[in-house]
C-alpha positions as CSV (number, residue, x, y, z in Angstrom):
1,M,-96.2,-76.7,-17.1
2,D,-93.5,-74.7,-14.8
3,D,-93.6,-75.2,-11.5
4,Y,-93.8,-71.6,-11.1
5,E,-96.7,-70.8,-13.5
6,K,-100.2,-71.1,-12.4
7,E,-103.5,-71.7,-14.3
8,V,-105.8,-68.6,-14.2
9,V,-109.0,-67.8,-15.1
10,I,-110.3,-64.2,-15.5
11,C,-113.7,-64.2,-14.5
12,L,-115.9,-61.3,-16.1
13,I,-119.0,-60.9,-14.0
14,Q,-119.9,-57.4,-14.3
15,P,-121.7,-55.6,-16.9
16,P,-119.8,-53.6,-19.5
17,I,-122.1,-50.6,-19.3
18,G,-121.6,-48.2,-16.5
19,T,-118.5,-50.2,-15.6
20,L,-114.6,-50.6,-16.9
21,F,-114.9,-54.1,-15.1
22,P,-114.7,-56.1,-18.2
23,V,-112.1,-53.9,-20.2
24,E,-109.7,-54.3,-17.0
25,G,-110.6,-58.3,-17.0
26,L,-109.7,-58.4,-20.7
27,R,-106.9,-56.1,-20.3
28,M,-105.9,-58.7,-17.7
29,T,-105.9,-61.4,-20.0
30,V,-103.8,-60.2,-22.1
31,A,-101.0,-59.0,-19.8
32,L,-100.8,-62.3,-18.5
33,S,-100.6,-64.0,-21.8
34,G,-96.9,-63.2,-21.9
35,D,-96.4,-65.7,-19.0
36,M,-99.2,-68.5,-19.2
37,E,-102.3,-68.9,-20.8
38,P,-105.3,-67.5,-18.9
39,V,-108.6,-68.7,-19.5
40,T,-111.7,-65.6,-19.9
41,V,-114.8,-66.9,-18.5
42,A,-118.0,-64.7,-18.5
43,M,-120.7,-65.2,-16.0
44,D,-123.6,-63.5,-14.6
45,D,-123.8,-59.9,-16.3
46,G,-120.4,-60.5,-17.5
47,V,-121.9,-62.1,-20.8
48,Y,-123.3,-59.0,-22.0
49,A,-119.6,-58.2,-22.9
50,F,-120.0,-60.4,-26.0
51,L,-123.4,-59.6,-27.0
52,K,-123.2,-58.8,-30.8
53,G,-124.9,-55.3,-30.4
54,C,-122.7,-54.2,-27.2
55,D,-120.4,-51.5,-27.8
56,R,-116.7,-52.8,-27.4
57,T,-115.4,-49.7,-28.6
58,M,-112.6,-49.9,-25.1
59,Y,-112.2,-53.5,-25.5
60,Q,-112.6,-55.0,-29.1
61,E,-108.8,-55.1,-29.4
62,H,-108.4,-56.9,-26.6
63,I,-110.6,-59.5,-27.7
64,N,-108.8,-59.8,-31.3
65,F,-105.7,-60.3,-29.4
66,I,-107.0,-62.8,-27.3
67,K,-108.7,-64.6,-30.3
68,E,-105.4,-64.4,-32.2
69,I,-103.1,-66.1,-30.1
70,D,-105.9,-68.8,-29.3
71,L,-106.6,-68.3,-26.0
72,E,-110.2,-69.4,-24.9
73,I,-113.1,-67.1,-23.9
74,L,-115.9,-69.3,-22.4
75,V,-119.2,-68.2,-21.5
76,D,-121.9,-69.7,-18.8
77,K,-124.7,-71.0,-20.6
78,R,-126.8,-71.0,-17.2
79,A,-126.2,-66.9,-17.3
80,L,-127.2,-66.9,-21.0
81,D,-130.6,-68.9,-20.3
82,E,-131.2,-66.3,-17.1
83,R,-131.0,-63.3,-19.0
84,G,-133.1,-64.8,-22.1
85,L,-130.0,-65.2,-24.4
86,T,-128.7,-67.8,-26.7
87,A,-125.1,-68.3,-28.4
88,D,-126.8,-66.6,-31.6
89,D,-127.0,-63.4,-29.8
90,L,-122.9,-63.6,-29.2
91,I,-119.7,-62.8,-30.7
92,E,-117.9,-65.2,-32.8
93,G,-114.8,-66.4,-31.3
94,V,-116.6,-67.2,-27.5
95,E,-117.6,-70.9,-26.7
96,V,-120.6,-71.1,-24.4
97,K,-120.1,-73.8,-21.9
98,E,-122.7,-75.5,-19.3
99,H,-122.6,-74.0,-16.0
100,E,-121.1,-77.3,-14.6
101,E,-118.3,-77.3,-16.9
102,I,-117.3,-73.6,-16.2
103,H,-118.1,-74.2,-11.8
104,K,-115.4,-77.5,-12.7
105,L,-112.9,-75.3,-14.5
106,L,-113.1,-72.4,-11.5
107,S,-112.6,-74.9,-8.8
108,S,-109.3,-76.7,-10.6
109,V,-107.4,-73.5,-11.4
110,D,-105.0,-71.8,-9.1
111,V,-106.4,-68.7,-9.3
112,V,-109.7,-67.0,-10.3
113,I,-109.5,-63.1,-10.8
114,P,-112.9,-61.9,-10.7
115,F,-113.9,-58.3,-12.4
């Protein structure tokens, strides 16, 4: 890693309905991907952005791009559990991680950008 490059996590915490936060967060991941390898993490109501039945019209192209360049999209298992959801409720290409793993990641990176 170059001295100027930072480890960045884009953290989606807002729901995709009634807000543009997930759209803007995924757009930020795409924008940063030119210079670094940001990780996208969905926590709290941000997990709804990756539900199979969710309308992703405004950000599906961002998800596709993120997957194509092999950047990680992680979903907090505790957030799923709290909402009565499982990994089977999510689209393909996202990885469910234990809350402790997510917390460790957030604690270890240089920058966390919440959306």
